[in-house]
Backbone as XML, in Angstrom:
<?xml version="1.0"?>
<chain id="A" units="angstrom">
  <residue number="1" name="MET">
    <atom name="N" x="134.953" y="67.072" z="3.982"/>
    <atom name="CA" x="134.288" y="67.592" z="4.124"/>
    <atom name="C" x="134.256" y="69.746" z="4.798"/>
  </residue>
  <residue number="2" name="ASP">
    <atom name="N" x="135.272" y="69.265" z="5.526"/>
    <atom name="CA" x="136.057" y="70.298" z="6.338"/>
    <atom name="C" x="137.392" y="71.050" z="5.907"/>
  </residue>
  <residue number="3" name="ALA">
    <atom name="N" x="137.599" y="70.227" z="4.843"/>
    <atom name="CA" x="138.906" y="70.811" z="3.986"/>
    <atom name="C" x="138.447" y="71.567" z="2.237"/>
  </residue>
  <residue number="4" name="THR">
    <atom name="N" x="137.246" y="70.496" z="1.840"/>
    <atom name="CA" x="135.988" y="71.204" z="1.088"/>
    <atom name="C" x="135.944" y="72.633" z="1.228"/>
  </residue>
  <residue number="5" name="ALA">
    <atom name="N" x="135.304" y="73.354" z="2.359"/>
    <atom name="CA" x="134.647" y="74.142" z="2.955"/>
    <atom name="C" x="135.530" y="75.053" z="3.317"/>
  </residue>
  <residue number="6" name="GLY">
    <atom name="N" x="137.169" y="74.742" z="3.706"/>
    <atom name="CA" x="138.164" y="75.751" z="3.879"/>
    <atom name="C" x="138.798" y="75.946" z="3.151"/>
  </residue>
  <residue number="7" name="LEU">
    <atom name="N" x="138.699" y="74.918" z="1.394"/>
    <atom name="CA" x="138.881" y="75.442" z="0.501"/>
    <atom name="C" x="138.352" y="76.502" z="-0.521"/>
  </residue>
  <residue number="8" name="ARG">
    <atom name="N" x="137.165" y="76.566" z="-0.421"/>
    <atom name="CA" x="135.669" y="76.764" z="-0.737"/>
    <atom name="C" x="135.967" y="78.256" z="-0.451"/>
  </residue>
  <residue number="9" name="GLY">
    <atom name="N" x="136.257" y="78.758" z="0.750"/>
    <atom name="CA" x="135.988" y="79.808" z="1.818"/>
    <atom name="C" x="136.904" y="80.674" z="1.469"/>
  </residue>
  <residue number="10" name="ALA">
    <atom name="N" x="138.528" y="80.166" z="0.934"/>
    <atom name="CA" x="139.984" y="80.234" z="0.808"/>
    <atom name="C" x="139.463" y="81.529" z="-1.059"/>
  </residue>
  <residue number="11" name="ALA">
    <atom name="N" x="138.840" y="80.197" z="-1.608"/>
    <atom name="CA" x="138.453" y="81.002" z="-3.333"/>
    <atom name="C" x="137.467" y="81.628" z="-2.845"/>
  </residue>
  <residue number="12" name="GLN">
    <atom name="N" x="136.849" y="82.115" z="-2.011"/>
    <atom name="CA" x="135.876" y="83.191" z="-1.895"/>
    <atom name="C" x="136.643" y="84.678" z="-1.640"/>
  </residue>
  <residue number="13" name="GLN">
    <atom name="N" x="137.108" y="84.334" z="-0.447"/>
    <atom name="CA" x="137.832" y="85.321" z="-0.254"/>
    <atom name="C" x="139.294" y="86.451" z="-1.615"/>
  </residue>
  <residue number="14" name="VAL">
    <atom name="N" x="139.406" y="84.602" z="-1.978"/>
    <atom name="CA" x="140.052" y="85.790" z="-2.852"/>
    <atom name="C" x="139.492" y="86.395" z="-4.358"/>
  </residue>
  <residue number="15" name="LEU">
    <atom name="N" x="138.253" y="85.717" z="-4.421"/>
    <atom name="CA" x="137.471" y="86.594" z="-5.288"/>
    <atom name="C" x="137.167" y="87.742" z="-5.084"/>
  </residue>
  <residue number="16" name="ALA">
    <atom name="N" x="136.742" y="87.736" z="-3.876"/>
    <atom name="CA" x="136.365" y="89.195" z="-3.169"/>
    <atom name="C" x="137.660" y="89.934" z="-3.044"/>
  </residue>
  <residue number="17" name="ASP">
    <atom name="N" x="138.836" y="89.523" z="-3.097"/>
    <atom name="CA" x="139.832" y="90.585" z="-2.875"/>
    <atom name="C" x="139.580" y="91.200" z="-4.901"/>
  </residue>
  <residue number="18" name="VAL">
    <atom name="N" x="140.090" y="90.169" z="-5.753"/>
    <atom name="CA" x="140.114" y="90.752" z="-7.009"/>
    <atom name="C" x="138.335" y="90.967" z="-7.372"/>
  </residue>
  <residue number="19" name="ILE">
    <atom name="N" x="137.621" y="90.891" z="-6.604"/>
    <atom name="CA" x="136.680" y="92.307" z="-7.396"/>
    <atom name="C" x="136.979" y="93.571" z="-6.807"/>
  </residue>
  <residue number="20" name="GLU">
    <atom name="N" x="137.163" y="93.328" z="-5.171"/>
    <atom name="CA" x="137.868" y="94.673" z="-4.690"/>
    <atom name="C" x="138.711" y="95.737" z="-5.758"/>
  </residue>
  <residue number="21" name="ILE">
    <atom name="N" x="139.939" y="95.126" z="-6.413"/>
    <atom name="CA" x="140.967" y="95.484" z="-6.951"/>
    <atom name="C" x="140.219" y="96.295" z="-7.966"/>
  </residue>
  <residue number="22" name="GLY">
    <atom name="N" x="139.372" y="95.304" z="-8.352"/>
    <atom name="CA" x="138.718" y="96.065" z="-10.488"/>
    <atom name="C" x="137.711" y="96.887" z="-9.729"/>
  </residue>
  <residue number="23" name="ARG">
    <atom name="N" x="137.240" y="97.183" z="-8.491"/>
    <atom name="CA" x="136.248" y="97.961" z="-8.151"/>
    <atom name="C" x="137.091" y="99.396" z="-8.059"/>
  </residue>
  <residue number="24" name="THR">
    <atom name="N" x="138.155" y="99.220" z="-7.148"/>
    <atom name="CA" x="139.137" y="99.879" z="-6.997"/>
    <atom name="C" x="139.371" y="100.489" z="-8.524"/>
  </residue>
  <residue number="25" name="ARG">
    <atom name="N" x="139.959" y="99.980" z="-9.005"/>
    <atom name="CA" x="140.882" y="100.055" z="-10.716"/>
    <atom name="C" x="139.675" y="101.271" z="-11.131"/>
  </residue>
  <residue number="26" name="LEU">
    <atom name="N" x="138.697" y="100.642" z="-11.330"/>
    <atom name="CA" x="137.307" y="100.805" z="-11.780"/>
    <atom name="C" x="137.118" y="102.931" z="-11.949"/>
  </residue>
  <residue number="27" name="GLU">
    <atom name="N" x="137.228" y="102.930" z="-10.096"/>
    <atom name="CA" x="136.764" y="104.539" z="-9.312"/>
    <atom name="C" x="138.339" y="104.940" z="-9.993"/>
  </residue>
  <residue number="28" name="LEU">
    <atom name="N" x="139.464" y="104.989" z="-9.710"/>
    <atom name="CA" x="140.390" y="105.278" z="-10.090"/>
    <atom name="C" x="140.361" y="105.888" z="-11.985"/>
  </residue>
  <residue number="29" name="ALA">
    <atom name="N" x="139.714" y="105.008" z="-12.484"/>
    <atom name="CA" x="139.598" y="105.671" z="-14.258"/>
    <atom name="C" x="138.461" y="106.537" z="-14.172"/>
  </residue>
  <residue number="30" name="THR">
    <atom name="N" x="137.666" y="106.360" z="-13.738"/>
    <atom name="CA" x="136.363" y="107.479" z="-13.476"/>
    <atom name="C" x="136.600" y="108.557" z="-13.456"/>
  </residue>
  <residue number="31" name="VAL">
    <atom name="N" x="137.482" y="108.878" z="-12.022"/>
    <atom name="CA" x="138.045" y="110.356" z="-11.867"/>
    <atom name="C" x="138.797" y="110.545" z="-13.663"/>
  </residue>
  <residue number="32" name="GLU">
    <atom name="N" x="139.772" y="109.744" z="-13.445"/>
    <atom name="CA" x="140.767" y="110.136" z="-14.812"/>
    <atom name="C" x="139.978" y="110.395" z="-15.780"/>
  </residue>
  <residue number="33" name="LEU">
    <atom name="N" x="138.464" y="109.712" z="-16.297"/>
    <atom name="CA" x="138.009" y="110.360" z="-17.658"/>
    <atom name="C" x="137.215" y="111.093" z="-17.080"/>
  </residue>
  <residue number="34" name="GLU">
    <atom name="N" x="136.954" y="111.814" z="-16.288"/>
    <atom name="CA" x="136.338" y="113.417" z="-15.473"/>
    <atom name="C" x="137.433" y="113.816" z="-15.862"/>
  </residue>
  <residue number="35" name="GLU">
    <atom name="N" x="138.873" y="114.150" z="-15.104"/>
    <atom name="CA" x="139.529" y="114.889" z="-15.347"/>
    <atom name="C" x="139.741" y="115.042" z="-16.953"/>
  </residue>
  <residue number="36" name="GLU">
    <atom name="N" x="140.180" y="114.461" z="-18.150"/>
    <atom name="CA" x="140.021" y="114.603" z="-19.183"/>
    <atom name="C" x="138.835" y="115.262" z="-19.767"/>
  </residue>
  <residue number="37" name="ARG">
    <atom name="N" x="137.578" y="114.723" z="-19.403"/>
    <atom name="CA" x="136.585" y="115.478" z="-19.903"/>
    <atom name="C" x="136.320" y="117.311" z="-19.525"/>
  </residue>
  <residue number="38" name="LEU">
    <atom name="N" x="137.314" y="117.383" z="-17.939"/>
    <atom name="CA" x="136.982" y="119.141" z="-17.535"/>
    <atom name="C" x="138.096" y="119.614" z="-18.867"/>
  </residue>
  <residue number="39" name="ARG">
    <atom name="N" x="139.105" y="119.235" z="-18.724"/>
    <atom name="CA" x="140.653" y="119.373" z="-20.027"/>
    <atom name="C" x="140.141" y="119.982" z="-21.557"/>
  </residue>
  <residue number="40" name="LEU">
    <atom name="N" x="139.026" y="118.870" z="-21.603"/>
    <atom name="CA" x="138.435" y="118.897" z="-23.315"/>
    <atom name="C" x="137.519" y="120.679" z="-23.038"/>
  </residue>
  <residue number="41" name="ALA">
    <atom name="N" x="136.452" y="120.524" z="-21.964"/>
    <atom name="CA" x="135.773" y="121.610" z="-21.818"/>
    <atom name="C" x="136.874" y="122.949" z="-21.608"/>
  </residue>
  <residue number="42" name="ARG">
    <atom name="N" x="138.201" y="122.902" z="-20.858"/>
    <atom name="CA" x="138.591" y="123.599" z="-21.051"/>
    <atom name="C" x="139.291" y="124.549" z="-22.200"/>
  </residue>
  <residue number="43" name="LEU">
    <atom name="N" x="139.899" y="123.909" z="-23.142"/>
    <atom name="CA" x="140.213" y="123.304" z="-24.410"/>
    <atom name="C" x="138.999" y="124.070" z="-25.377"/>
  </residue>
  <residue number="44" name="TRP">
    <atom name="N" x="138.220" y="123.565" z="-25.429"/>
    <atom name="CA" x="136.659" y="124.092" z="-26.223"/>
    <atom name="C" x="136.104" y="125.666" z="-25.928"/>
  </residue>
  <residue number="45" name="VAL">
    <atom name="N" x="136.455" y="125.451" z="-24.504"/>
    <atom name="CA" x="136.038" y="127.308" z="-23.795"/>
    <atom name="C" x="137.601" y="128.122" z="-24.832"/>
  </residue>
  <residue number="46" name="GLY">
    <atom name="N" x="138.535" y="127.616" z="-24.135"/>
    <atom name="CA" x="139.543" y="128.097" z="-25.170"/>
    <atom name="C" x="139.203" y="128.917" z="-26.994"/>
  </residue>
  <residue number="47" name="ALA">
    <atom name="N" x="139.145" y="127.604" z="-27.194"/>
    <atom name="CA" x="138.861" y="127.898" z="-28.553"/>
    <atom name="C" x="138.008" y="129.055" z="-29.060"/>
  </residue>
  <residue number="48" name="MET">
    <atom name="N" x="137.010" y="128.893" z="-28.728"/>
    <atom name="CA" x="135.884" y="129.748" z="-28.811"/>
    <atom name="C" x="136.530" y="131.391" z="-28.057"/>
  </residue>
  <residue number="49" name="VAL">
    <atom name="N" x="136.730" y="131.356" z="-27.064"/>
    <atom name="CA" x="137.564" y="132.960" z="-26.718"/>
    <atom name="C" x="138.067" y="133.224" z="-28.150"/>
  </residue>
  <residue number="50" name="THR">
    <atom name="N" x="139.129" y="132.498" z="-28.484"/>
    <atom name="CA" x="140.042" y="132.981" z="-30.045"/>
    <atom name="C" x="139.153" y="132.967" z="-31.385"/>
  </residue>
  <residue number="51" name="LEU">
    <atom name="N" x="138.314" y="132.432" z="-31.538"/>
    <atom name="CA" x="137.315" y="132.468" z="-32.128"/>
    <atom name="C" x="136.464" y="133.975" z="-31.704"/>
  </residue>
  <residue number="52" name="PHE">
    <atom name="N" x="136.404" y="134.208" z="-31.233"/>
    <atom name="CA" x="135.425" y="135.310" z="-30.872"/>
    <atom name="C" x="136.285" y="136.478" z="-30.759"/>
  </residue>
  <residue number="53" name="LEU">
    <atom name="N" x="137.234" y="136.299" z="-30.492"/>
    <atom name="CA" x="138.364" y="137.436" z="-30.839"/>
    <atom name="C" x="138.551" y="137.892" z="-32.112"/>
  </residue>
  <residue number="54" name="LEU">
    <atom name="N" x="139.844" y="136.686" z="-32.804"/>
    <atom name="CA" x="139.123" y="136.621" z="-34.837"/>
    <atom name="C" x="138.577" y="137.637" z="-34.546"/>
  </residue>
  <residue number="55" name="PHE">
    <atom name="N" x="136.973" y="137.181" z="-34.474"/>
    <atom name="CA" x="135.649" y="137.758" z="-35.681"/>
    <atom name="C" x="135.981" y="139.459" z="-34.815"/>
  </residue>
  <residue number="56" name="ALA">
    <atom name="N" x="136.229" y="139.246" z="-33.469"/>
    <atom name="CA" x="135.713" y="141.162" z="-33.312"/>
    <atom name="C" x="136.839" y="141.921" z="-34.252"/>
  </residue>
  <residue number="57" name="GLY">
    <atom name="N" x="137.990" y="140.780" z="-34.137"/>
    <atom name="CA" x="139.810" y="141.850" z="-35.092"/>
    <atom name="C" x="139.024" y="142.107" z="-36.210"/>
  </residue>
  <residue number="58" name="VAL">
    <atom name="N" x="138.247" y="140.720" z="-36.886"/>
    <atom name="CA" x="138.455" y="141.500" z="-37.853"/>
    <atom name="C" x="137.093" y="142.338" z="-38.807"/>
  </residue>
  <residue number="59" name="ILE">
    <atom name="N" x="136.315" y="142.308" z="-38.155"/>
    <atom name="CA" x="134.960" y="143.369" z="-37.731"/>
    <atom name="C" x="135.883" y="144.834" z="-37.654"/>
  </residue>
  <residue number="60" name="LEU">
    <atom name="N" x="136.863" y="145.084" z="-36.447"/>
    <atom name="CA" x="137.353" y="146.020" z="-36.596"/>
    <atom name="C" x="137.862" y="146.732" z="-37.539"/>
  </residue>
  <residue number="61" name="ALA">
    <atom name="N" x="138.196" y="145.420" z="-38.197"/>
    <atom name="CA" x="139.451" y="145.739" z="-39.331"/>
    <atom name="C" x="139.031" y="146.126" z="-40.494"/>
  </residue>
  <residue number="62" name="ALA">
    <atom name="N" x="138.117" y="145.504" z="-41.061"/>
    <atom name="CA" x="136.994" y="145.612" z="-42.056"/>
    <atom name="C" x="136.443" y="147.095" z="-41.625"/>
  </residue>
  <residue number="63" name="ALA">
    <atom name="N" x="135.686" y="147.739" z="-40.518"/>
    <atom name="CA" x="135.311" y="149.074" z="-40.463"/>
    <atom name="C" x="136.243" y="150.110" z="-40.268"/>
  </residue>
  <residue number="64" name="TRP">
    <atom name="N" x="137.578" y="148.905" z="-39.801"/>
    <atom name="CA" x="138.301" y="150.153" z="-40.283"/>
    <atom name="C" x="139.443" y="150.996" z="-41.408"/>
  </residue>
  <residue number="65" name="LEU">
    <atom name="N" x="138.713" y="149.508" z="-42.351"/>
    <atom name="CA" x="139.081" y="150.200" z="-43.855"/>
    <atom name="C" x="137.605" y="150.766" z="-44.768"/>
  </residue>
  <residue number="66" name="VAL">
    <atom name="N" x="136.690" y="150.288" z="-44.176"/>
    <atom name="CA" x="135.508" y="150.931" z="-44.624"/>
    <atom name="C" x="135.153" y="152.478" z="-43.645"/>
  </residue>
  <residue number="67" name="MET">
    <atom name="N" x="135.741" y="153.209" z="-42.592"/>
    <atom name="CA" x="135.880" y="154.569" z="-42.745"/>
    <atom name="C" x="136.357" y="154.929" z="-43.636"/>
  </residue>
  <residue number="68" name="TRP">
    <atom name="N" x="135.721" y="156.243" z="-44.101"/>
    <atom name="CA" x="136.719" y="157.623" z="-44.804"/>
    <atom name="C" x="136.122" y="158.503" z="-44.068"/>
  </residue>
  <residue number="69" name="CYS">
    <atom name="N" x="135.646" y="158.681" z="-43.399"/>
    <atom name="CA" x="135.878" y="159.747" z="-42.398"/>
    <atom name="C" x="137.551" y="160.966" z="-42.374"/>
  </residue>
  <residue number="70" name="PRO">
    <atom name="N" x="137.084" y="161.768" z="-42.750"/>
    <atom name="CA" x="138.905" y="162.712" z="-42.952"/>
    <atom name="C" x="139.048" y="163.089" z="-41.434"/>
  </residue>
  <residue number="71" name="PRO">
    <atom name="N" x="138.951" y="162.496" z="-40.260"/>
    <atom name="CA" x="139.529" y="162.798" z="-39.311"/>
    <atom name="C" x="140.325" y="161.419" z="-39.179"/>
  </residue>
  <residue number="72" name="GLU">
    <atom name="N" x="141.946" y="161.891" z="-38.762"/>
    <atom name="CA" x="142.788" y="161.024" z="-39.142"/>
    <atom name="C" x="143.013" y="160.127" z="-37.962"/>
  </residue>
  <residue number="73" name="GLN">
    <atom name="N" x="142.306" y="160.708" z="-36.472"/>
    <atom name="CA" x="142.884" y="160.497" z="-35.345"/>
    <atom name="C" x="141.212" y="158.844" z="-34.993"/>
  </residue>
  <residue number="74" name="ARG">
    <atom name="N" x="140.293" y="159.142" z="-35.756"/>
    <atom name="CA" x="139.271" y="158.069" z="-35.404"/>
    <atom name="C" x="139.935" y="156.797" z="-36.396"/>
  </residue>
  <residue number="75" name="LEU">
    <atom name="N" x="140.419" y="157.011" z="-37.701"/>
    <atom name="CA" x="141.028" y="155.813" z="-38.075"/>
    <atom name="C" x="142.094" y="155.230" z="-37.225"/>
  </residue>
  <residue number="76" name="LEU">
    <atom name="N" x="143.258" y="156.222" z="-36.824"/>
    <atom name="CA" x="143.750" y="155.704" z="-36.120"/>
    <atom name="C" x="143.870" y="154.206" z="-34.565"/>
  </residue>
  <residue number="77" name="ALA">
    <atom name="N" x="142.882" y="155.217" z="-34.254"/>
    <atom name="CA" x="142.108" y="153.866" z="-32.957"/>
    <atom name="C" x="141.789" y="153.083" z="-33.193"/>
  </residue>
  <residue number="78" name="LEU">
    <atom name="N" x="140.944" y="153.407" z="-34.418"/>
    <atom name="CA" x="139.982" y="152.216" z="-34.774"/>
    <atom name="C" x="140.747" y="151.108" z="-35.086"/>
  </residue>
  <residue number="79" name="GLY">
    <atom name="N" x="142.414" y="151.473" z="-35.690"/>
    <atom name="CA" x="143.404" y="150.546" z="-36.321"/>
    <atom name="C" x="143.878" y="149.819" z="-35.159"/>
  </residue>
  <residue number="80" name="LEU">
    <atom name="N" x="144.208" y="150.828" z="-34.145"/>
    <atom name="CA" x="144.474" y="150.112" z="-32.920"/>
    <atom name="C" x="144.230" y="149.403" z="-32.542"/>
  </residue>
  <residue number="81" name="LEU">
    <atom name="N" x="142.883" y="149.749" z="-32.216"/>
    <atom name="CA" x="141.698" y="148.440" z="-31.538"/>
    <atom name="C" x="141.557" y="146.796" z="-32.785"/>
  </residue>
  <residue number="82" name="ALA">
    <atom name="N" x="140.902" y="147.182" z="-33.773"/>
    <atom name="CA" x="141.452" y="146.237" z="-34.508"/>
    <atom name="C" x="142.895" y="144.792" z="-34.361"/>
  </residue>
  <residue number="83" name="LEU">
    <atom name="N" x="143.969" y="145.481" z="-34.710"/>
    <atom name="CA" x="145.332" y="145.121" z="-34.081"/>
    <atom name="C" x="145.345" y="144.901" z="-32.711"/>
  </residue>
  <residue number="84" name="GLY">
    <atom name="N" x="145.208" y="145.188" z="-31.669"/>
    <atom name="CA" x="145.022" y="144.667" z="-29.982"/>
    <atom name="C" x="143.916" y="143.605" z="-30.302"/>
  </residue>
  <residue number="85" name="PHE">
    <atom name="N" x="143.118" y="143.740" z="-30.724"/>
    <atom name="CA" x="142.174" y="141.977" z="-30.900"/>
    <atom name="C" x="142.507" y="140.546" z="-31.762"/>
  </residue>
  <residue number="86" name="LEU">
    <atom name="N" x="143.309" y="141.270" z="-32.701"/>
    <atom name="CA" x="143.958" y="140.583" z="-33.838"/>
    <atom name="C" x="145.365" y="139.780" z="-32.700"/>
  </residue>
  <residue number="87" name="ALA">
    <atom name="N" x="145.832" y="140.774" z="-31.891"/>
    <atom name="CA" x="147.100" y="140.145" z="-30.941"/>
    <atom name="C" x="146.298" y="139.205" z="-30.359"/>
  </residue>
  <residue number="88" name="ALA">
    <atom name="N" x="145.187" y="139.815" z="-29.192"/>
    <atom name="CA" x="144.898" y="139.136" z="-28.645"/>
    <atom name="C" x="144.139" y="137.981" z="-29.011"/>
  </residue>
  <residue number="89" name="ALA">
    <atom name="N" x="143.577" y="137.290" z="-29.889"/>
    <atom name="CA" x="143.450" y="136.425" z="-31.026"/>
    <atom name="C" x="144.895" y="135.352" z="-31.083"/>
  </residue>
  <residue number="90" name="GLY">
    <atom name="N" x="145.462" y="135.824" z="-31.602"/>
    <atom name="CA" x="146.808" y="135.084" z="-31.820"/>
    <atom name="C" x="147.371" y="134.816" z="-30.458"/>
  </residue>
  <residue number="91" name="ALA">
    <atom name="N" x="147.698" y="135.342" z="-29.517"/>
    <atom name="CA" x="147.563" y="134.966" z="-28.143"/>
    <atom name="C" x="147.427" y="133.849" z="-27.376"/>
  </residue>
  <residue number="92" name="SER">
    <atom name="N" x="145.902" y="133.769" z="-27.997"/>
    <atom name="CA" x="144.512" y="133.131" z="-27.487"/>
    <atom name="C" x="145.496" y="131.660" z="-28.103"/>
  </residue>
  <residue number="93" name="ALA">
    <atom name="N" x="145.398" y="131.747" z="-29.195"/>
    <atom name="CA" x="145.253" y="130.587" z="-30.307"/>
    <atom name="C" x="146.889" y="129.659" z="-29.489"/>
  </residue>
  <residue number="94" name="TRP">
    <atom name="N" x="147.901" y="130.361" z="-29.859"/>
    <atom name="CA" x="148.417" y="130.047" z="-29.475"/>
    <atom name="C" x="148.883" y="129.402" z="-27.736"/>
  </residue>
  <residue number="95" name="ARG">
    <atom name="N" x="148.028" y="130.010" z="-26.923"/>
    <atom name="CA" x="148.031" y="129.028" z="-24.911"/>
    <atom name="C" x="147.443" y="128.108" z="-25.669"/>
  </residue>
  <residue number="96" name="TRP">
    <atom name="N" x="146.063" y="128.363" z="-26.916"/>
    <atom name="CA" x="144.698" y="126.265" z="-26.847"/>
    <atom name="C" x="145.502" y="125.696" z="-27.507"/>
  </residue>
  <residue number="97" name="GLN">
    <atom name="N" x="146.690" y="126.318" z="-28.538"/>
    <atom name="CA" x="147.508" y="124.876" z="-28.710"/>
    <atom name="C" x="148.273" y="124.192" z="-28.224"/>
  </residue>
  <residue number="98" name="ARG">
    <atom name="N" x="149.356" y="125.561" z="-26.964"/>
    <atom name="CA" x="149.887" y="125.142" z="-26.224"/>
    <atom name="C" x="149.158" y="123.687" z="-24.675"/>
  </residue>
  <residue number="99" name="MET">
    <atom name="N" x="147.939" y="123.906" z="-24.612"/>
    <atom name="CA" x="147.660" y="123.371" z="-24.156"/>
    <atom name="C" x="146.956" y="122.375" z="-24.635"/>
  </residue>
  <residue number="100" name="ALA">
    <atom name="N" x="146.342" y="122.009" z="-26.083"/>
    <atom name="CA" x="145.583" y="120.851" z="-26.164"/>
    <atom name="C" x="147.494" y="119.718" z="-26.554"/>
  </residue>
  <residue number="101" name="SER">
    <atom name="N" x="148.755" y="120.737" z="-26.777"/>
    <atom name="CA" x="149.913" y="119.363" z="-26.839"/>
    <atom name="C" x="150.090" y="119.118" z="-25.507"/>
  </residue>
  <residue number="102" name="THR">
    <atom name="N" x="149.635" y="119.756" z="-24.899"/>
    <atom name="CA" x="150.009" y="118.668" z="-23.555"/>
    <atom name="C" x="149.345" y="118.211" z="-22.533"/>
  </residue>
  <residue number="103" name="ARG">
    <atom name="N" x="148.632" y="117.434" z="-22.829"/>
    <atom name="CA" x="147.738" y="116.749" z="-22.033"/>
    <atom name="C" x="148.549" y="115.226" z="-21.893"/>
  </residue>
  <residue number="104" name="PRO">
    <atom name="N" x="148.419" y="114.370" z="-21.154"/>
    <atom name="CA" x="148.885" y="113.538" z="-20.348"/>
    <atom name="C" x="148.288" y="112.141" z="-20.979"/>
  </residue>
  <residue number="105" name="PRO">
    <atom name="N" x="148.790" y="111.324" z="-21.229"/>
    <atom name="CA" x="147.986" y="110.035" z="-21.435"/>
    <atom name="C" x="146.799" y="109.780" z="-20.254"/>
  </residue>
  <residue number="106" name="LEU">
    <atom name="N" x="145.669" y="109.026" z="-21.890"/>
    <atom name="CA" x="144.410" y="109.073" z="-20.714"/>
    <atom name="C" x="144.441" y="107.906" z="-20.371"/>
  </residue>
  <residue number="107" name="LEU">
    <atom name="N" x="144.079" y="107.876" z="-18.819"/>
    <atom name="CA" x="143.890" y="106.984" z="-18.053"/>
    <atom name="C" x="145.516" y="106.282" z="-17.421"/>
  </residue>
  <residue number="108" name="GLN">
    <atom name="N" x="146.547" y="107.521" z="-17.053"/>
    <atom name="CA" x="147.806" y="106.914" z="-17.173"/>
    <atom name="C" x="148.433" y="105.971" z="-15.292"/>
  </residue>
  <residue number="109" name="ALA">
    <atom name="N" x="147.125" y="106.948" z="-14.555"/>
    <atom name="CA" x="147.471" y="106.498" z="-12.918"/>
    <atom name="C" x="146.727" y="105.295" z="-13.051"/>
  </residue>
  <residue number="110" name="THR">
    <atom name="N" x="145.534" y="105.123" z="-14.099"/>
    <atom name="CA" x="144.673" y="103.534" z="-13.523"/>
    <atom name="C" x="145.666" y="102.776" z="-14.610"/>
  </residue>
  <residue number="111" name="LEU">
    <atom name="N" x="146.708" y="103.040" z="-15.655"/>
    <atom name="CA" x="147.423" y="101.443" z="-15.583"/>
    <atom name="C" x="148.358" y="101.765" z="-14.856"/>
  </residue>
  <residue number="112" name="ALA">
    <atom name="N" x="149.090" y="102.465" z="-14.110"/>
    <atom name="CA" x="150.068" y="102.274" z="-13.603"/>
    <atom name="C" x="150.233" y="101.765" z="-12.316"/>
  </residue>
  <residue number="113" name="GLU">
    <atom name="N" x="148.674" y="101.687" z="-11.923"/>
    <atom name="CA" x="148.084" y="101.126" z="-10.663"/>
    <atom name="C" x="148.129" y="99.312" z="-10.895"/>
  </residue>
  <residue number="114" name="LEU">
    <atom name="N" x="147.625" y="99.273" z="-12.532"/>
    <atom name="CA" x="147.093" y="97.541" z="-12.994"/>
    <atom name="C" x="148.468" y="97.386" z="-12.788"/>
  </residue>
  <residue number="115" name="ARG">
    <atom name="N" x="149.403" y="98.143" z="-13.682"/>
    <atom name="CA" x="151.169" y="97.486" z="-13.830"/>
    <atom name="C" x="150.952" y="97.032" z="-12.491"/>
  </residue>
  <residue number="116" name="ARG">
    <atom name="N" x="151.385" y="98.148" z="-11.707"/>
    <atom name="CA" x="151.680" y="97.552" z="-9.913"/>
    <atom name="C" x="150.862" y="96.128" z="-8.968"/>
  </residue>
  <residue number="117" name="ASP">
    <atom name="N" x="149.467" y="96.000" z="-9.640"/>
    <atom name="CA" x="148.916" y="95.416" z="-9.304"/>
    <atom name="C" x="149.478" y="93.941" z="-9.904"/>
  </residue>
  <residue number="118" name="GLU">
    <atom name="N" x="149.726" y="94.040" z="-11.260"/>
    <atom name="CA" x="150.773" y="93.005" z="-11.754"/>
    <atom name="C" x="151.458" y="92.137" z="-11.625"/>
  </residue>
  <residue number="119" name="GLN">
    <atom name="N" x="152.179" y="93.052" z="-11.175"/>
    <atom name="CA" x="153.960" y="93.042" z="-10.759"/>
    <atom name="C" x="153.791" y="92.445" z="-8.741"/>
  </residue>
  <residue number="120" name="GLY">
    <atom name="N" x="152.855" y="92.680" z="-8.729"/>
    <atom name="CA" x="152.592" y="92.160" z="-6.902"/>
    <atom name="C" x="152.306" y="90.672" z="-7.282"/>
  </residue>
  <residue number="121" name="LEU">
    <atom name="N" x="150.827" y="90.373" z="-7.977"/>
    <atom name="CA" x="150.710" y="88.937" z="-8.604"/>
    <atom name="C" x="152.146" y="88.044" z="-8.387"/>
  </residue>
  <residue number="122" name="SER">
    <atom name="N" x="152.519" y="88.886" z="-9.502"/>
    <atom name="CA" x="153.477" y="88.223" z="-10.107"/>
    <atom name="C" x="154.728" y="87.742" z="-8.961"/>
  </residue>
  <residue number="123" name="ARG">
    <atom name="N" x="155.588" y="88.502" z="-8.590"/>
    <atom name="CA" x="155.803" y="88.143" z="-7.124"/>
    <atom name="C" x="155.311" y="86.911" z="-6.288"/>
  </residue>
  <residue number="124" name="GLY">
    <atom name="N" x="154.039" y="87.079" z="-5.791"/>
    <atom name="CA" x="153.289" y="86.359" z="-5.187"/>
    <atom name="C" x="153.161" y="85.141" z="-5.486"/>
  </residue>
  <residue number="125" name="ALA">
    <atom name="N" x="153.343" y="85.094" z="-6.699"/>
    <atom name="CA" x="153.071" y="83.536" z="-7.739"/>
    <atom name="C" x="154.227" y="82.598" z="-7.558"/>
  </residue>
  <residue number="126" name="THR">
    <atom name="N" x="155.870" y="83.668" z="-7.768"/>
    <atom name="CA" x="156.418" y="83.352" z="-7.442"/>
    <atom name="C" x="156.969" y="82.497" z="-6.553"/>
  </residue>
  <residue number="127" name="ALA">
    <atom name="N" x="156.698" y="83.091" z="-5.364"/>
    <atom name="CA" x="157.359" y="83.310" z="-3.956"/>
    <atom name="C" x="156.580" y="81.846" z="-3.375"/>
  </residue>
</chain>
């Protein structure tokens, strides 16, 4: 009976360790998912800024074309403003595209930890 109780206790300890490892990995995955959510929110804000600037540039460019008043200084000023907004929209679009294309793989740290766990268990099984 004593050997059975010892074996049962060891099995319970192993199970508790496996559950602890799983909980830790799940917490890490949660952190990574939150980081990804924040990255997507930044991308969304960047897209909205780009669209706003593009809209403002188009409106100003249309106003520039519609203005038919003779004073050339007003037309030139309005045209330069429109070009400035369009240039800002282009820069924002470029930055947004760069942010979107340089994201790390999802759950990278969690997968690395699981690989280390797997390697550690494999070494322990062969020893």
